[in-house]
VOSEFI-222969 format. One record per atom (N, C-alpha, C, CB): residue in three letters; z, y, x. Coordinates in steps of 0.1 Angstrom, whole numbers, plus 5000, padded with zeros to 4 digits. Each point is the difference from the previous one (the first is absolute). Glycine has a CB too. Layout:
BEGIN
ALAZYX ...
***
This chain:
BEGIN
MET297095175995 MET500449874994 MET501050014989 MET499549895023 ASN500150054965 ASN501050024989 ASN501149905001 ASN498150084986 TYR502949945006 TYR501349925001 TYR499849864995 TYR501250214996 SER497949764995 SER499849864996 SER499449925011 SER499650084977 ASN499549985031 ASN499449935011 ASN501149985011 ASN497850104996 LEU503150005006 LEU501149995010 LEU500949884996 LEU499950255004 ILE500449754983 ILE501049894996 ILE499349865001 ILE501150164984 ARG497649835013 ARG499349885001 ARG499949955015 ARG498750064980 ILE501050035029 ILE500049975014 ILE501349965005 ILE498150165003 ALA503049924993 ALA501349975005 ALA500549864995 ALA500550245000 LEU499149724987 LEU500449874995 LEU499349895008 LEU500350104977 LYS498449925026 LYS499349905008 LYS500649985014 LYS497950054987 ALA502550065019 ALA500649995013 ALA501449935000 ALA498950215006 LEU501849814983 LEU501349934999 LEU499849854996 LEU501150224993 GLN497949754999 GLN499749864997 GLN499649925012 GLN499450084977 ARG500149985033 ARG499649935012 ARG501249945007 ARG497950145002 ASN503249934997 ASN501349965006 ASN501149994990 ASN499250105022 LYS500749814969 LYS500949994988 LYS501449985005 LYS498249914986 MET502049995022 MET501449975005 MET500650125007 MET499449765002 ARG499850305007 ARG500550125007 ARG500450114991 ARG498649945020 ALA500550084969 ALA500350114991 ALA501349974992 ALA497550054998 PHE502649824998 PHE501249964992 PHE501350025009 PHE498649844987 LEU501450125025 LEU501150015009 LEU500450155002 LEU499449785011 THR499550304990 THR500350155001 THR500650064988 THR498050015015 MET501549944973 MET500650054987 MET501449954998 MET497750004991 LEU502749895016 LEU501349934997 LEU501150105003 LEU499049785006 GLY500950305005 GLY501050105003 GLY500250104989 GLY499549975024 ILE499450074970 ILE500150104989 ILE500649934987 ILE498050135010 ILE501549744988 ILE500549934988 ILE501549985001 ILE497849884999 ILE502750085012 ILE501449975002 ILE500850144999 ILE499649805014 GLY499850304992 GLY500750134999 GLY500150064986 GLY499250045023 VAL499749964970 VAL500050054986 VAL500949914991 VAL497750095003 ALA502249784998 ALA500949914992 ALA501450025003 ALA498249835000 SER502250195013 SER501450035004 SER500550134994 SER499649875021 VAL499650234980 VAL500450144995 VAL500249994985 VAL498750115018 ILE500449834975 ILE500149994985 ILE501249924996 ILE497650034998 THR502649855009 THR501149924997 THR501450065003 THR498549805004 MET501650265008 MET501250075004 MET500450114990 MET499549945024 LEU499550154973 LEU500250114991 LEU500449954986 LEU498450145013 ALA501049754983 ALA500349944987 ALA501449954999 ALA497649944997 ILE502950005014 ILE501349955001 ILE501050125000 ILE499349795012 GLY500450314996 GLY500950125001 GLY500050074987 GLY499550025024 GLN499450004969 GLN500050074987 GLN500649924990 GLN497950115006 GLY501949764994 GLY500749914990 GLY501550005001 GLY498049865000 SER502550145013 SER501450015002 SER500650134995 SER499749855020 LYS499550264983 LYS500550134996 LYS500150014985 LYS498950105020 LYS500149854973 LYS500050004985 LYS501149924995 LYS497550044999 SER502749845007 SER501049914995 SER501450065002 SER498649815006 ILE501650265005 ILE501350065003 ILE500350114990 ILE499849955024 GLN499150134973 GLN500150114990 GLN500449954986 GLN498350135014 ASP501049764982 ASP500249944987 ASP501449945000 ASP497649954997 GLN502849995014 GLN501449935000 GLN501150114999 GLN499149825015 VAL500750294992 VAL501150105000 VAL499950074986 VAL499950035025 SER498950004970 SER499950074988 SER500549924988 SER498050125010 SER501949744991 SER500449924989 SER501550014998 SER498149845005 MET502650215004 MET501550024999 MET500350134992 MET500449875021 GLY498550214976 GLY500250124992 GLY499950125009 GLY501549884985 SER497750225010 SER499750125008 SER501250095000 SER497649984994 ASN503450004997 ASN501250085000 ASN501249945006 ASN499150104980 LEU500749805028 LEU501149935007 LEU500550085012 LEU499149784993 LEU502350235008 LEU500650075011 LEU501049915007 LEU499750224988 LEU500449795025 LEU500949925008 LEU501050105008 LEU498349805002 VAL502950164998 VAL501050085008 VAL500649895010 VAL500550174981 MET499349875032 MET500549915011 MET500850075010 MET498049864997 PRO502950075010 PRO500750075010 PRO499150055011 PRO502049864995 ALA498350255011 ALA499250065011 ALA500149915012 ALA500350234991 MET498749775017 MET500049935013 MET501050065009 MET497649944998 GLN503149985010 GLN501050045010 GLN499549985014 GLN501849954984 GLU498650145025 GLU499649995014 GLU501349985008 GLU497950134997 ARG502049785013 ARG501149995010 ARG499550005014 ARG501349874983 GLY499150245024 GLY499550015014 GLY498550025000 GLY501849865008 GLY497750214982 GLY498550034999 GLY499249884995 GLY500350155018 VAL500349744978 VAL499349894995 VAL500349984985 VAL500249895022 ASN498750104970 ASN500149984986 ASN500549864997 ASN498150174996 VAL503049824997 VAL500649874997 VAL499849964985 VAL501750055018 GLY497550034975 GLY499749974986 GLY501150044990 GLY498749815009 ASN501150144979 ASN500950044989 ASN500749884993 ASN498650214997 THR501249675009 THR500549884993 THR501550004998 THR498149885011 ASN502750164999 ASN501449994999 ASN500750134997 ASN499949825016 ILE499350284980 ILE500650134996 ILE500749994986 ILE498250135014 LYS503049934985 LYS500849984988 LYS500250134993 LYS501149805010 SER497850294990 SER500250134995 SER499950014985 SER499150095021 MET500349814972 MET499850014985 MET500949904993 MET497650075004 THR502949984985 THR500949914991 THR499650014986 THR501950045016 ILE498849884976 ILE499650004985 ILE500350134994 ILE500549764999 ASP500450325007 ASP500350144995 ASP498850085000 ASP502449985007 ASP496750005003 ASP498850085001 ASP499049964989 ASP500350015025 VAL499749874971 VAL499249954989 VAL500450064987 VAL499649785012 ILE501750224986 ILE500650064988 ILE499750154999 ILE501849835000 ALA498350245011 ALA499850155001 ALA498550024997 ALA501850035017 ILE497349894988 ILE498550024997 ILE499849984985 ILE499449925024 GLN501249984970 GLN499849984986 GLN500550124992 GLN500349765003 GLU500850315001 GLU500650104992 GLU499450145003 GLU502049875000 GLN497550155013 GLN499650145004 GLN498550025002 GLN502250015011 CYS497049894987 CYS498650015002 CYS499249984987 CYS500349925024 PRO499450194969 PRO499349994987 PRO498649955001 PRO501450184992 SER498049835020 SER498649965001 SER499949855004 SER499450235007 ILE501749704993 ILE500049865003 ILE500549924988 ILE500450055025 THR498949854971 THR500349924988 THR500849885003 THR497950084990 MET501849855021 MET500849885004 MET500350005015 MET498849884981 VAL502350065022 VAL500449995014 VAL500849875002 VAL500150255002 SER499749695010 SER500649875002 SER500449995015 SER498749894981 PRO502550065022 PRO500349975014 PRO499349875004 PRO502250124999 GLU497749865014 GLU499549875005 GLU500849965013 GLU497750044990 VAL502949845010 VAL500549945012 VAL499449865001 VAL502250134998 ARG497549835014 ARG499249885002 ARG500649925012 ARG498050124990 GLY501749765010 GLY500449915011 GLY499149884999 GLY502450085000 SER497749845011 SER499249875000 SER500949895004 SER498050135007 GLY501649754989 GLY500849885002 GLY499449884993 GLY502050145002 GLN498749754998 GLN499549884994 GLN500549984985 GLN500049905023 ALA499050084968 ALA500349964987 ALA500149854999 ALA498950224991 VAL502149735002 VAL500249855000 VAL500149954986 VAL501150025023 TYR498349874974 TYR500249934988 TYR499949855003 TYR499050194986 GLY502249745011 GLY500149865003 GLY499749985015 GLY499249944977 ASN499949975027 ASN499749985014 ASN498850075005 ASN500949784997 LYS498650324995 LYS498950095004 LYS500550145003 LYS498449864986 ASN500950205024 ASN500350145003 ASN498850075005 ASN502349935006 THR497750204993 THR498850085004 THR500550145005 THR498549874984 PRO500950185027 PRO500450145004 PRO499450104990 PRO500149925024 THR500650184973 THR499550104991 THR500850135001 THR499249824984 SER500550285008 SER500750135001 SER500650024986 SER498450095017 ILE502849984983 ILE500750034988 ILE500150164999 ILE501349785000 TYR498450274988 TYR500050144998 TYR501150034989 TYR497550035007 GLY503450074996 GLY501050044991 GLY499550134994 GLY501849895012 THR498150124974 THR499550114993 THR500850034987 THR497749965010 ASN501850144983 ASN500650024986 ASN499049964990 ASN501550185008 THR498749854979 THR499249954990 THR498650084999 THR502149944987 GLN497850175020 GLN498850084999 GLN499049965011 GLN501350194990 TYR499149735019 TYR499249975012 TYR498649944997 TYR502149975012 LEU497949944979 LEU498749934997 LEU499050104994 LEU501249784996 GLU499250304995 GLU499150104994 GLU499550105011 GLU501249974978 ILE499750075031 ILE499650105010 ILE499049935009 ILE502250115000 LYS498049775004 LYS499149935009 LYS498849934993 LYS501949965015 LYS497950064972 LYS498949944993 LYS500049855001 LYS498750215004 MET502549734994 MET500249865000 MET500449964986 MET500749995024 GLY499149884973 GLY500349954986 GLY500849875001 GLY498050114991 VAL502549854997 VAL500749874998 VAL499249914992 VAL502250125002 LYS497449775004 LYS499149904994 LYS500749924989 LYS498649995021 SER502649974983 SER500949934990 SER501450035003 SER498349814998 GLY502650174992 GLY501450035002 GLY500250154998 GLY500349815016 ARG500750254991 ARG500350144998 ARG500550065012 ARG500749954977 MET499450195023 MET500650085011 MET501550004998 MET497950145002 PHE502849875009 PHE501450014999 PHE500450144993 PHE500349855021 THR501050164974 THR500450114993 THR500950095008 THR499849874979 GLU500550255015 GLU500950095007 GLU501449945001 GLU498750194991 ARG501749734999 ARG501349935001 ARG500149915011 ARG500250024975 GLU498749905027 GLU499949915012 GLU500050075013 GLU498849844986 ILE500750285014 ILE500150085013 ILE501550045002 ILE497650094997 LYS503049964993 LYS501450045002 LYS501049885003 LYS499550194984 THR500249705011 THR500949885002 THR499649925012 THR500449994976 VAL498650065032 VAL499549935012 VAL499749864997 VAL501450155014 ALA497849834975 ALA499649874995 ALA499149935010 ALA500250084977 LYS500049795024 LYS499249925009 LYS498749944993 LYS502149945014 VAL497150164983 VAL498749964992 VAL498850065008 VAL501250004978 CYS497649945020 CYS498950055007 CYS498749974993 CYS501249965021 LEU497750114983 LEU498749974996 LEU499249955012 LEU500150174981 VAL499049745018 VAL499349945011 VAL498550014999 VAL501949855004 GLY497450165007 GLY498550005000 GLY499549855000 GLY500050225012 SER498749774985 SER499449874999 SER500049925013 SER498650094982 THR501349985029 THR500049925013 THR501449935002 THR498350175010 VAL502749904987 VAL501449945002 VAL500149884990 VAL501050235007 ILE498549794981 ILE500149894990 ILE499249885005 ILE500250164982 GLU498649865023 GLU499249895005 GLU500649935012 GLU498050124992 ASN502649965017 ASN500649945012 ASN501349924997 ASN499050195013 LEU501849864977 LEU501249934997 LEU499949904989 LEU501150215007 PHE498149814983 PHE500049914988 PHE498649934998 PHE501750154990 GLY497349905016 GLY498649944998 GLY499350084990 GLY500949785006 ALA497850214994 ALA499150074991 ALA500249964986 ALA498350025018 GLY501750084973 GLY500149974985 GLY501449984995 GLY497849915002 VAL503250115006 VAL501449984996 VAL500550134994 VAL500449825017 ASP500350174972 ASP500750124994 ASP501450005006 ASP498650004978 PRO501750105030 PRO501450005007 PRO501050084992 PRO498849985021 ILE500950074968 ILE501050094992 ILE501249914997 ILE498150144990 GLY503149925014 GLY501249934998 GLY500549925011 GLY499449994977 LEU499749985033 LEU500449925012 LEU500850095010 LEU498049844996 THR502750105013 THR500850085010 THR499549975014 THR502050014984 ILE497750095023 ILE499749985014 ILE501150075009 ILE497550004995 ARG502549975018 ARG500950075009 ARG499350085010 ARG501649814997 PHE498950315005 PHE499450085011 PHE501250055009 PHE498150084984 LYS501849875028 LYS501150025010 LYS501449964993 LYS498750195010 SER501249694985 SER501249934994 SER500550064987 SER500649945023 ILE498750164972 ILE500450074987 ILE499249944989 ILE500650215012 PRO500049724978 PRO499249954989 PRO499550114991 PRO501449805000 MET497350194997 MET499350104992 MET499349934988 MET499750165021 LYS500649884967 LYS499449954988 LYS498650074997 LYS502349934991 ILE496749995008 ILE498650064997 ILE500050044985 ILE498949865019 ILE500850274979 ILE499950044986 ILE498650054996 ILE502450065001 GLY496749955010 GLY498750054997 GLY499049965011 GLY501050194988 VAL497749815008 VAL498949975010 VAL499150125000 VAL500149754996 LEU499650305016 LEU499250125002 LEU498549974998 LEU501750095015 THR497650004980 THR498549994998 THR499449995014 THR500050134979 ASP499049785022 ASP499349985013 ASP499350135005 ASP499749754994 LYS500450285019 LYS499250115005 LYS499149965012 LYS501950154993 GLY498349735012 GLY499249965011 GLY500350075014 GLY498249954983 GLU500950035026 GLU500150065013 GLU499650155000 GLU499749785011 ASN500950304997 ASN499550145001 ASN499050015011 ASN502250094991 THR497450035012 THR498950025011 THR500549955013 THR499150194987 PHE502249825016 PHE500549965013 PHE500349855001 PHE500950235002 GLY498749694988 GLY500249865000 GLY501449964996 GLY498349995018 GLN502550104977 GLN501449974996 GLN500049944986 GLN500950185015 ASP499849714984 ASP500149944986 ASP501050084992 ASP499549775010 GLN500050294979 GLN500850084992 GLN500849924989 GLN498450185004 ASP501449694996 ASP500749924991 ASP501149925007 ASP498049984986 ASP502250045027 ASP501049935007 ASP501350095001 ASP498349875014 LEU502450144975 LEU501150094999 LEU501049964989 LEU498650185009 ILE502649874993 ILE501149994990 ILE500550144997 ILE500649765007 ILE499650274980 ILE500550134996 ILE501449984993 ILE497650104998 SER503449975006 SER501349994994 SER500650144998 SER500449775011 PRO500750244982 PRO500750134999 PRO500450055014 PRO500949944977 TYR498950195025 TYR500350055013 TYR501549985004 TYR498250174997 THR502749834993 THR501449985003 THR500249865006 THR500650174982 THR498749745012 THR500149865005 THR499649985014 THR499749924976 VAL499150145027 VAL499549995014 VAL500950085010 VAL497649974990 GLN502850145005 GLN500950085009 GLN501349935004 GLN499050214989 LYS501749745000 LYS501349955002 LYS500149865004 LYS500750174984 ARG498549755010 ARG500149855002 ARG499249955011 ARG500449984976 ILE498450095027 ILE499149945010 ILE500050085013 ILE498649914981 LEU501250235018 LEU499950085012 LEU501350065005 LEU497750054993 ALA503349964998 ALA501350065003 ALA499850145005 ALA500949775005 ILE498450314987 ILE499850145004 ILE500350094988 ILE498249945017 THR501950194985 THR500250094989 THR498950114999 THR502549965003 HIS496650045007 HIS499050105000 HIS498749954993 HIS500950105021 VAL498149994977 VAL498849964994 VAL498950025010 VAL500850074977 GLN498349845024 GLN498950015011 GLN498850084996 GLN500749785007 THR499050224980 THR498850074995 THR500350054986 THR498449875015 ILE501150244981 ILE500150044986 ILE498550024995 ILE502350125003 TYR497449814986 TYR498750024993 TYR500250094988 TYR499249775008 ALA499850324990 ALA500150084988 ALA498650024995 ALA502050125009 SER497949924978 SER498750024994 SER500050134993 SER499749764996 ALA499350335008 ALA499950134994 ALA499549994986 ALA499650105023 VAL500650014969 VAL499550004987 VAL498549984999 VAL501950164994 SER497449905015 SER498549985001 SER499650035014 SER499750064975 GLU499049915028 GLU499550035013 GLU500050155003 GLU498649804999 ALA501150284990 ALA500050155002 ALA501450055003 ALA498150014984 LYS503049925012 LYS501350045002 LYS500649955013 LYS500350014976 THR498949925032 THR500549945012 THR500550105010 THR498449814997 PRO500950305006 PRO500550105009 PRO501450064996 PRO497650065005 ASP502649964981 ASP501250054995 ASP501149905002 ASP498850144983 ALA500949735015 ALA500949895001 ALA500549995015 ALA498949884981 ILE500250145028 ILE500349995014 ILE501050125004 ILE497849895005 LYS502050234990 LYS500950115003 LYS501349974994 LYS498150165000 GLU502049794988 GLU501349974994 GLU500749895007 GLU499150074978 LEU500249835027 LEU500649895007 LEU500650065013 LEU498449844990 GLU500850235017 GLU500550065013 GLU501350094998 GLU497649995009 ALA502350094981 ALA501150094997 ALA501349924996 ALA498450184993 THR501449724999 THR501149924996 THR500649925012 THR499049984977 MET500249965031 MET500449925011 MET500850095010 MET498149844997 ARG501450285006 ARG500650105009 ARG501450034994 ARG497850095008 SER502349944979 SER501250034994 SER501049885001 SER498850164985 GLN500749725013 GLN500949885001 GLN500549985014 GLN498749904981 HIS500550135029 HIS500449975013 HIS500550135007 HIS498349825001 GLU501950284991 GLU500750135005 GLU499250055012 GLU502249924992 LEU496550095007 LEU499150065011 LEU499650144996 LEU499249775006 SER500950325004 SER499650134998 SER498550015002 SER502250095008 GLU497250024989 GLU498550025002 GLU499549985014 GLU500150154980 THR500849885029 THR499649985015 THR500349875005 THR500450245003 ASP500449684990 ASP500349865005 ASP498849914999 ASP502450034994 GLU497449885015 GLU499049904999 GLU500349904990 GLU499450045024 ALA499749924968 ALA500249914989 ALA500249865006 ALA498650144984 ASP502449795010 ASP500249865004 ASP499349904991 ASP502250075010 PHE496849984983 PHE499249914991 PHE498550055000 PHE502149964985 ASN497149965010 ASN498550034999 ASN499649974986 ASN499649955024 VAL499650144970 VAL499449984987 VAL498549975001 VAL501850154989 ARG497749745006 ARG498649975001 ARG499449984987 ARG500449905022 SER498550164975 SER499349984987 SER498949905002 SER500550234993 GLN499049724996 GLN498949905000 GLN498750055007 GLN501049894979 SER498750245018 SER498850065005 SER500150015015 SER499750134979 GLU501549905027 GLU500250005014 GLU499749865006 GLU501750194998 LEU498849714995 LEU499849865005 LEU498549975000 LEU502349934992 VAL497050114998 VAL498649974999 VAL499350075011 VAL500149984975 LYS500250155028 LYS499450085011 LYS500349935013 LYS500150214987 MET501149755015 MET500449945013 MET499249875002 MET502350104998 PHE497749814992 PHE499349875002 PHE498550035001 PHE501849884988 THR497750225005 THR498550035001 THR499650045013 THR500050064976 SER500950035030 SER499750065013 SER500049885011 SER500950234993 ILE500149685006 ILE500049895009 ILE498849914998 ILE502550015000 SER497149974988 SER498949914997 SER498750075005 SER501149904980 ASP498850235019 ASP498850075005 ASP499849995015 ASP500350164981 VAL500949855026 VAL499949995015 VAL499649865003 VAL501850175003 LEU498749734991 LEU499649865003 LEU498649974996 LEU502349934996 THR497250134993 THR498649984997 THR499150065010 THR500650014976 ILE499750115029 ILE499250075010 ILE500049925013 ILE500650224990 LEU500649735013 LEU500149915012 LEU499249884999 LEU502350095004 LEU497749844985 LEU499249884998 LEU498550035001 LEU501949904986 GLY497850225007 GLY498550045000 GLY499650035014 GLY500250084977 ALA500649995031 ALA499750045014 ALA499849875009 ALA501250224997 ILE499749695001 ILE499949875008 ILE498749934996 ILE502549985002 ALA497250014985 ALA498749944996 ALA498850085004 ALA501249904981 GLY498950235020 GLY498950095004 GLY499649975014 GLY500850174984 ILE500149785024 ILE499649975014 ILE498949905000 ILE502350055008 SER497749864983 SER499049894999 SER498650074998 SER501749834991 LEU498350275000 LEU498750084998 LEU499550065013 LEU500750044976 LEU500250025031 LEU499650065013 LEU499449895009 LEU501850184998 VAL498949715003 VAL499449895009 VAL498749964994 VAL502349925006 GLY497550074981 GLY498749964995 GLY499050105003 GLY501149894982 GLY499250245018 GLY499150115004 GLY499549985014 GLY501050154983 ILE500049825026 ILE499649985014 ILE499149885002 ILE502250105007 GLY498049804984 GLY499149885001 GLY498650044996 GLY501949854994 ILE498050244996 ILE498750054996 ILE499350075011 ILE500850014976 MET499950085030 MET499450085012 MET499649905011 MET501550204994 ASN499349705009 ASN499749915010 ASN498749924997 ASN502449985005 ILE497549974983 ILE498849924996 ILE498850094999 ILE501449844988 MET498750285008 MET498950095000 MET499550045014 MET500850094979 TYR500149925030 TYR499550015014 TYR499249885005 TYR502150145005 VAL498449744991 VAL499349885004 VAL498650004994 VAL502249885002 SER497850164985 SER498750004993 SER499050105006 SER501249944979 VAL499350175025 VAL499150105006 VAL499549955013 VAL501250194990 THR499649745018 THR499649955013 THR499049894998 THR502250055010 GLU498049864980 GLU499149894998 GLU498650044995 GLU502049864995 ARG498050264998 ARG498850044993 ARG499450125007 ARG500849914978 THR499550115035 THR499550125007 THR498550005000 THR502050005014 ARG497349894988 ARG498550005000 ARG499550024986 ARG500049845019 GLU500750114971 GLU499550034986 GLU500150154997 GLU500849784993 ILE500350295012 ILE500250144999 ILE498850085007 ILE502549974998 GLY497249985014 GLY498950075008 GLY498749984992 GLY501249965022 LEU498549924973 LEU498849984992 LEU499950094988 LEU500049765008 ARG501150254985 ARG500050094988 ARG499750145004 ARG501649854988 MET499050205023 MET499850135004 MET498550025005 MET502450025006 ALA497149885000 ALA498650015005 ALA499050014989 ALA500749865020 VAL499650084968 VAL499050014989 VAL500350124991 VAL499749755001 GLY501250345004 GLY500250124992 GLY501450014993 GLY497650004996 GLY503349915007 GLY501350014994 GLY500850115006 GLY499949764996 LYS500850324996 LYS500850115005 LYS501449965003 LYS498650154987 GLY502149935022 GLY501349975003 GLY501049994988 GLY499550125022 LYS500349974969 LYS500850004988 LYS499849874992 LYS500050254999 ASP498849705001 ASP499749874992 ASP500849895007 ASP497750084993 ILE502249915020 ILE500849905008 ILE501450014997 ILE498249995018 LEU502450134982 LEU501450034998 LEU500449954986 LEU499950205016 MET499349844974 MET500349964987 MET499949854998 MET499250224992 GLN499949715015 GLN499849864998 GLN501349935005 GLN497650025004 PHE502950015008 PHE501249935005 PHE501350054992 PHE498949985023 LEU501150154973 LEU501150054992 LEU500149924987 LEU499850235011 MET499149754983 MET499949924987 MET500649865002 MET498050144992 GLU501749805019 GLU500549865003 GLU501550015001 GLU497949945012 SER502650164995 SER501550015001 SER500750034987 SER499650095023 ILE499749994968 ILE500650034987 ILE500049884991 ILE499350245003 LEU499649694998 LEU499949874992 LEU501049905004 LEU497650044997 LEU502649955016 LEU501149915004 LEU501450044995 LEU498649955021 SER501650184980 SER501450054996 SER500249994985 SER500050155020 VAL499049904972 VAL500150004986 VAL500049864994 VAL498850225000 THR500449695005 THR500049874995 THR501349935002 THR497549985004 GLY503050045009 GLY501449955003 GLY501050064991 GLY499349965024 GLY500650174973 GLY501050074992 GLY500049944986 GLY499750205013 ILE499149774981 ILE499949954986 ILE500749865000 ILE497950134996 ILE501849795014 ILE500649865000 ILE501550025002 ILE497949905010 GLY502550194999 GLY501450025003 GLY500850054987 GLY499450055024 ILE499950034968 ILE500750054988 ILE500249884990 ILE498950235003 LEU500149694995 LEU500149884992 LEU501149915005 LEU497650024993 LEU502449965020 LEU501049915006 LEU501450064999 LEU498349925016 GLY501850214985 GLY501350074999 GLY500649994986 GLY499350155018 ILE499849874972 ILE500549994986 ILE500449864997 ILE498550184993 GLY500749725012 GLY500449864998 GLY501349965007 GLY497649954998 ALA502550105015 ALA501349975007 ALA501250064993 ALA498750005022 SER501150124972 SER501150074993 SER500549914988 SER499150235008 LYS499949724985 LYS500349914988 LYS500749875005 LYS498050104987 ILE501549855024 ILE500749885005 ILE501450025004 ILE497849925008 VAL502550204999 VAL501350035004 VAL500950014987 VAL499150135021 ALA500449934969 ALA500750024987 ALA500349874994 ALA498950224996 MET500249685004 MET500249884993 MET500849905008 MET497850034989 VAL501949965024 VAL500749905009 VAL501450055004 VAL497849935009 MET502350204995 MET501350055005 MET500850074989 MET499050025023 ASN500449994965 ASN500750084989 ASN500450145004 ASN500849784991 TRP498350285017 TRP500350135006 TRP499350114991 TRP500449905024 PRO500250214973 PRO499350104992 PRO498950075008 PRO502050034986 VAL496749975009 VAL498950075007 VAL499350094990 VAL499749805016 ALA499750304989 ALA499250094991 ALA498950055009 ALA502050074986 VAL496749885011 VAL498850045007 VAL499650144994 VAL499349765004 MET500750345005 MET499750144996 MET498550025001 MET502350085007 PRO497049974983 PRO498650045001 PRO499850105011 PRO499749964976 GLN501250135027 GLN499950095011 GLN499949935013 GLN501250174987 ALA499649725015 ALA499949935012 ALA498749935002 ALA502549964998 VAL496949994991 VAL498749935001 VAL498950105004 VAL500749834983 VAL499350295010 VAL499050105003 VAL500250055015 VAL500050074975 LEU501349955029 LEU500250055013 LEU499649905011 LEU501950134991 ALA498349745006 ALA499649905009 ALA498550005002 ALA502049864994 PHE497350154995 PHE498550015000 PHE499550125008 PHE499949884978 LEU500750235019 LEU499650125008 LEU500349995015 LEU500450144979 VAL500749805024 VAL500449995014 VAL499049905007 VAL502450044994 CYS497149864999 CYS499049915005 CYS498750075004 CYS501149814987 THR498550285003 THR498850075002 THR500150095012 THR499549994976 VAL501750085025 VAL500250095011 VAL500149935014 VAL501350154984 ILE499349735015 ILE500149925013 ILE498649965004 ILE502249914993 GLY496950054997 GLY498749965003 GLY499250115007 GLY500049844981 VAL500150285014 VAL499350125005 VAL500750045014 VAL499450084977 PHE501949925024 PHE500750055012 PHE499749905012 PHE501850114985 PHE498449765012 PHE499949915012 PHE498549965002 PHE502349924995 GLY496950104995 GLY498649975003 GLY499150125005 GLY500349834982 TRP500350295017 TRP499250115004 TRP499750005015 TRP501150134982 TYR499849855027 TYR499850015014 TYR499049895005 TYR502350095003 PRO497849784993 PRO498949915004 PRO498750044995 PRO501749825001 ALA498250224986 ALA498850054994 ALA499450125007 ALA500749914978 ARG500150185026 ARG499650125008 ARG499449965013 ARG501850144988 LYS498949765019 LYS499549955012 LYS498649944999 LYS502449955007 ALA497449974982 ALA498749944998 ALA498950114997 ALA501249804990 SER499250305003 SER499050114997 SER499650085012 SER500950014977 ASN499949995033 ASN499850085012 ASN499349925011 ASN502050144995 LEU497749745003 LEU499349925010 LEU498650055003 LEU501349804993 ASP498350195020 ASP498650045003 ASP499149894997 ASP500850155019 PRO498149874973 PRO499249894996 PRO499449925012 PRO499550134980 ILE500149935031 ILE499449935011 ILE501049915006 ILE498550195004 ASP502849874999 ASP501049925006 ASP500449884990 ASP500950205013 ALA499149834974 ALA500449904991 ALA499049885000 ALA501150184986 LEU497649855015 LEU498949905000 LEU500149925013 LEU498550144985 ARG502049925025 ARG500149925013 ARG501349925001 ARG498750185011 TYR502249844979 TYR501349935001 TYR499949854999 TYR501150214990 GLU499549725018 GLU500049855000 GLU501349954994 GLU498549995021 
***
């Protein structure tokens, strides 16, 4: 029996029970659509994270206090006071592979203007911070070195803060807001950056001289983070070595002493976020893959029912000369058609669902051609795997017993 006849017979058999065939395919359709959608969401998130981190510059370096442990419990690095502005000055003077460096101190609180207020975050930096972080000034200006030295009460604000305090379309340059009762004159408006991959509003911030934030708002003398920019991406390894050597010298640490700081490069951040995203993508795909397994079991179940219902038909085909392998291929073809047809519909549904998620939820998605091909191959394998045993059972029936079956 040739394959065209097998396909024609299988299609006629499925058409006799259209609803049953559709319900059987439904498990495969949902499984394939779920796998494609979940992998698209995972891959989209991964790409978005990579783009987000890379947009800050491939030569960006961060210096942070090392994590501390108390009684075997990690208490984090938020309150560690191991870094000061002297470290920033030393990095500027002693690290030839670094072009720019900026301290960062940060706090959160209420920004107030008139009878309006909004919760936000304030960042204390120097004049090189915006260039290091790939940020810009939309209107107004950046504060000066003189304003840093004089602890000037000036600031730059993001668009979210402006909208919450003044309303959309208002130019706040020259106006004065209060942050924790400290009056701050707005001298600049930051370029809009929107939300990052983690849903954080990058425009909900205030930037002031680090001296102002240290002394007037936080009442601290240490620095929470140091941002630096290497000469180029190729020079990043050299910059890291110079940073570590300078920080050890500043903190009077010997080669055997454990460092009280951590140096992180942008490439390390990309690798870290990518690895996390990969794990989540695999997890999402595995959960969705369970639906495919359930769909395969549904195919096996319905093929068993079909073999039982058509036992006399099988006996008749064998009685007129049909061979066991022809019977096996007939039922196997039905199983494969169910699985492959469900897979094609599932692929279309999965691509459509991914686009809907992107439009409705504004979530980054990326449908991978590899995922589509893999889903189709898995459907074919499921059709063969779960259809083989019922088809084998049908081919092994005794023709006389089959003709007597009621």
